[in-house]
A tleap script that builds the chain and sets N, CA, C and O, in Angstrom:
source leaprc.protein.ff14SB
mol = sequence {
  NMET THR THR THR PRO SER LYS LEU LYS ILE
  LYS VAL GLN ILE GLY ILE THR ALA VAL LEU
  LEU LEU PHE CYS ILE TYR ILE ILE ALA THR
  GLU PRO ALA ASN SER ASP LYS LEU LYS TRP
  ALA PHE GLY ILE VAL GLY ILE ILE ILE GLY
  TYR TRP LEU CLYS
}
set mol.1.N position { 0.741 -1.239 0.200 }
set mol.1.CA position { -0.072 -0.071 0.077 }
set mol.1.C position { 1.024 1.081 0.005 }
set mol.1.O position { 2.033 1.055 0.710 }
set mol.2.N position { 0.720 2.178 -0.979 }
set mol.2.CA position { 1.595 3.510 -0.966 }
set mol.2.C position { 0.490 4.582 -0.812 }
set mol.2.O position { -0.672 4.676 -1.208 }
set mol.3.N position { 1.509 5.523 0.088 }
set mol.3.CA position { 0.937 6.699 0.391 }
set mol.3.C position { 1.110 7.990 -0.202 }
set mol.3.O position { 2.128 8.677 -0.278 }
set mol.4.N position { -0.041 8.203 -0.607 }
set mol.4.CA position { 0.228 9.489 -1.802 }
set mol.4.C position { 0.628 10.602 -0.948 }
set mol.4.O position { 0.389 10.727 0.253 }
set mol.5.N position { 1.357 11.507 -1.824 }
set mol.5.CA position { 2.094 12.856 -1.145 }
set mol.5.C position { 1.089 13.615 -0.163 }
set mol.5.O position { 1.537 14.159 0.846 }
set mol.6.N position { -0.214 13.645 -0.451 }
set mol.6.CA position { -1.239 14.117 0.050 }
set mol.6.C position { -1.443 13.936 1.777 }
set mol.6.O position { -1.603 14.713 2.718 }
set mol.7.N position { -1.337 12.461 1.604 }
set mol.7.CA position { -1.816 11.878 2.766 }
set mol.7.C position { -0.387 11.709 3.661 }
set mol.7.O position { -0.563 11.342 4.822 }
set mol.8.N position { 0.551 11.865 3.373 }
set mol.8.CA position { 2.011 11.772 4.001 }
set mol.8.C position { 1.509 13.227 4.484 }
set mol.8.O position { 1.065 13.353 5.625 }
set mol.9.N position { 1.575 14.206 3.698 }
set mol.9.CA position { 1.673 15.369 4.510 }
set mol.9.C position { 0.681 15.894 5.336 }
set mol.9.O position { 0.796 16.927 5.996 }
set mol.10.N position { -0.115 15.301 5.299 }
set mol.10.CA position { -1.490 15.050 6.296 }
set mol.10.C position { -0.845 14.420 7.658 }
set mol.10.O position { -1.122 14.966 8.726 }
set mol.11.N position { -0.112 13.441 7.639 }
set mol.11.CA position { 0.169 12.222 8.501 }
set mol.11.C position { 1.332 13.134 9.266 }
set mol.11.O position { 1.207 13.303 10.479 }
set mol.12.N position { 2.589 13.789 8.486 }
set mol.12.CA position { 3.380 14.476 9.210 }
set mol.12.C position { 2.535 15.499 9.370 }
set mol.12.O position { 3.361 16.393 9.558 }
set mol.13.N position { 1.458 16.039 9.435 }
set mol.13.CA position { 0.988 17.408 10.212 }
set mol.13.C position { 0.688 16.944 11.700 }
set mol.13.O position { 1.097 17.512 12.713 }
set mol.14.N position { -0.149 15.735 11.638 }
set mol.14.CA position { -0.477 15.165 12.840 }
set mol.14.C position { 0.208 14.736 13.403 }
set mol.14.O position { -0.142 14.783 14.582 }
set mol.15.N position { 1.496 14.078 13.212 }
set mol.15.CA position { 2.407 13.915 13.978 }
set mol.15.C position { 3.190 15.013 14.614 }
set mol.15.O position { 3.701 14.821 15.718 }
set mol.16.N position { 3.335 16.283 13.921 }
set mol.16.CA position { 4.057 17.540 14.705 }
set mol.16.C position { 3.098 18.040 15.526 }
set mol.16.O position { 3.490 18.422 16.629 }
set mol.17.N position { 2.085 18.126 15.306 }
set mol.17.CA position { 0.915 18.608 16.131 }
set mol.17.C position { 0.718 18.016 17.510 }
set mol.17.O position { 0.534 18.684 18.527 }
set mol.18.N position { 0.781 16.589 17.436 }
set mol.18.CA position { 0.795 15.715 18.396 }
set mol.18.C position { 2.243 15.942 19.552 }
set mol.18.O position { 2.223 15.818 20.777 }
set mol.19.N position { 3.033 16.185 18.956 }
set mol.19.CA position { 4.085 16.156 19.571 }
set mol.19.C position { 4.332 17.555 20.398 }
set mol.19.O position { 4.765 17.562 21.550 }
set mol.20.N position { 4.083 18.439 19.844 }
set mol.20.CA position { 3.659 19.773 20.140 }
set mol.20.C position { 2.716 20.057 21.216 }
set mol.20.O position { 2.971 20.839 22.132 }
set mol.21.N position { 1.479 19.326 21.078 }
set mol.21.CA position { 0.643 19.453 22.050 }
set mol.21.C position { 0.853 18.605 23.302 }
set mol.21.O position { 0.401 18.778 24.434 }
set mol.22.N position { 1.392 17.955 22.977 }
set mol.22.CA position { 1.859 16.911 24.460 }
set mol.22.C position { 2.650 17.608 25.041 }
set mol.22.O position { 2.252 18.012 26.134 }
set mol.23.N position { 4.081 18.055 24.598 }
set mol.23.CA position { 4.708 18.958 25.187 }
set mol.23.C position { 4.357 20.059 25.739 }
set mol.23.O position { 4.888 20.380 26.802 }
set mol.24.N position { 3.520 20.765 25.219 }
set mol.24.CA position { 2.774 21.910 25.739 }
set mol.24.C position { 1.996 21.773 26.987 }
set mol.24.O position { 2.011 22.563 27.931 }
set mol.25.N position { 1.126 20.376 26.859 }
set mol.25.CA position { 0.553 20.396 28.373 }
set mol.25.C position { 1.534 19.565 29.218 }
set mol.25.O position { 1.038 19.142 30.262 }
set mol.26.N position { 2.504 19.318 29.047 }
set mol.26.CA position { 3.637 18.630 29.770 }
set mol.26.C position { 4.011 20.089 30.298 }
set mol.26.O position { 4.190 20.217 31.509 }
set mol.27.N position { 4.126 21.082 29.546 }
set mol.27.CA position { 4.800 22.614 30.197 }
set mol.27.C position { 3.719 23.236 31.160 }
set mol.27.O position { 4.029 23.842 32.186 }
set mol.28.N position { 2.262 23.007 30.687 }
set mol.28.CA position { 1.489 23.651 31.786 }
set mol.28.C position { 0.838 22.828 33.008 }
set mol.28.O position { 0.106 23.202 33.924 }
set mol.29.N position { 1.394 21.523 32.668 }
set mol.29.CA position { 0.978 20.588 33.945 }
set mol.29.C position { 2.242 20.949 35.109 }
set mol.29.O position { 2.041 20.911 36.323 }
set mol.30.N position { 3.354 21.243 34.578 }
set mol.30.CA position { 4.280 21.107 35.517 }
set mol.30.C position { 4.872 22.667 36.157 }
set mol.30.O position { 5.030 22.869 37.361 }
set mol.31.N position { 5.060 23.356 35.422 }
set mol.31.CA position { 5.443 24.847 35.549 }
set mol.31.C position { 4.496 25.752 36.529 }
set mol.31.O position { 3.272 25.739 36.402 }
set mol.32.N position { 5.254 26.644 37.650 }
set mol.32.CA position { 4.356 27.230 38.609 }
set mol.32.C position { 3.721 28.335 37.891 }
set mol.32.O position { 4.059 28.750 36.783 }
set mol.33.N position { 2.805 28.755 38.597 }
set mol.33.CA position { 1.631 29.625 37.545 }
set mol.33.C position { 1.861 30.775 37.234 }
set mol.33.O position { 1.125 31.429 36.494 }
set mol.34.N position { 3.360 31.374 37.971 }
set mol.34.CA position { 3.764 32.737 37.419 }
set mol.34.C position { 4.993 32.577 36.427 }
set mol.34.O position { 5.802 33.492 36.274 }
set mol.35.N position { 5.084 31.391 35.779 }
set mol.35.CA position { 5.894 31.132 34.684 }
set mol.35.C position { 5.780 31.848 33.334 }
set mol.35.O position { 4.763 31.739 32.649 }
set mol.36.N position { 6.816 32.568 32.965 }
set mol.36.CA position { 6.679 33.000 31.642 }
set mol.36.C position { 6.661 31.889 30.628 }
set mol.36.O position { 6.034 32.153 29.602 }
set mol.37.N position { 7.152 30.846 30.691 }
set mol.37.CA position { 6.631 28.774 30.021 }
set mol.37.C position { 5.187 29.084 29.837 }
set mol.37.O position { 4.776 29.051 28.677 }
set mol.38.N position { 4.423 29.355 30.704 }
set mol.38.CA position { 2.640 29.239 30.609 }
set mol.38.C position { 2.389 29.855 29.538 }
set mol.38.O position { 1.619 29.318 28.742 }
set mol.39.N position { 2.938 31.082 29.245 }
set mol.39.CA position { 2.485 31.918 28.178 }
set mol.39.C position { 2.563 31.697 26.700 }
set mol.39.O position { 1.857 31.989 25.734 }
set mol.40.N position { 4.043 30.875 26.959 }
set mol.40.CA position { 4.567 30.657 25.386 }
set mol.40.C position { 3.721 29.139 25.119 }
set mol.40.O position { 3.236 28.828 24.031 }
set mol.41.N position { 3.669 28.340 26.286 }
set mol.41.CA position { 2.383 27.146 26.214 }
set mol.41.C position { 1.294 27.416 25.812 }
set mol.41.O position { 0.838 26.694 24.925 }
set mol.42.N position { 0.691 28.259 26.185 }
set mol.42.CA position { -0.849 28.296 25.874 }
set mol.42.C position { -1.020 28.901 24.416 }
set mol.42.O position { -1.966 28.672 23.661 }
set mol.43.N position { 0.228 29.830 24.126 }
set mol.43.CA position { 0.325 30.674 22.667 }
set mol.43.C position { 0.456 29.762 21.499 }
set mol.43.O position { -0.057 29.952 20.396 }
set mol.44.N position { 1.338 28.559 21.920 }
set mol.44.CA position { 1.546 27.293 20.984 }
set mol.44.C position { 0.418 26.565 21.162 }
set mol.44.O position { 0.224 25.922 20.131 }
set mol.45.N position { -0.362 26.370 21.917 }
set mol.45.CA position { -1.437 25.813 21.953 }
set mol.45.C position { -2.715 26.361 21.256 }
set mol.45.O position { -3.540 25.589 20.767 }
set mol.46.N position { -2.879 27.889 21.217 }
set mol.46.CA position { -3.772 28.390 20.475 }
set mol.46.C position { -3.443 28.497 18.904 }
set mol.46.O position { -4.364 28.264 18.122 }
set mol.47.N position { -2.086 28.860 18.372 }
set mol.47.CA position { -1.843 29.011 17.416 }
set mol.47.C position { -1.992 27.365 16.553 }
set mol.47.O position { -1.918 27.341 15.324 }
set mol.48.N position { -2.169 26.272 17.233 }
set mol.48.CA position { -2.028 24.788 16.423 }
set mol.48.C position { -3.676 24.837 16.627 }
set mol.48.O position { -4.345 24.235 15.788 }
set mol.49.N position { -4.313 25.480 17.633 }
set mol.49.CA position { -5.785 24.992 17.306 }
set mol.49.C position { -6.328 26.065 16.188 }
set mol.49.O position { -7.121 25.559 15.394 }
set mol.50.N position { -6.046 27.433 15.989 }
set mol.50.CA position { -5.933 28.374 15.142 }
set mol.50.C position { -5.678 27.197 13.334 }
set mol.50.O position { -6.345 27.072 12.307 }
set mol.51.N position { -4.556 26.689 13.768 }
set mol.51.CA position { -3.878 26.292 12.267 }
set mol.51.C position { -5.313 25.471 11.808 }
set mol.51.O position { -5.849 25.490 10.700 }
set mol.52.N position { -5.807 24.646 13.209 }
set mol.52.CA position { -6.536 23.453 12.230 }
set mol.52.C position { -7.865 23.797 12.093 }
set mol.52.O position { -8.591 23.093 11.391 }
set mol.53.N position { -8.335 24.860 12.707 }
set mol.53.CA position { -9.699 25.439 12.599 }
set mol.53.C position { -9.768 26.398 11.146 }
set mol.53.O position { -10.837 26.839 10.724 }
set mol.54.N position { -8.539 26.619 10.515 }
set mol.54.CA position { -8.989 27.660 9.350 }
set mol.54.C position { -9.830 26.911 8.475 }
set mol.54.O position { -10.327 27.448 7.485 }
savepdb mol mol.pdb
quit
């Protein structure tokens, strides 16, 4: 079974999205409430959600 380039592109996008979301969730769960990393993590989550809703 061969994968067409468009299907491969979608699989790569989903993989990258999953890794980024897991990393952000880890940061959100482990950082203290006043950390600057939280701002970045929530920002990345917002960008990912916006990308997939476009």
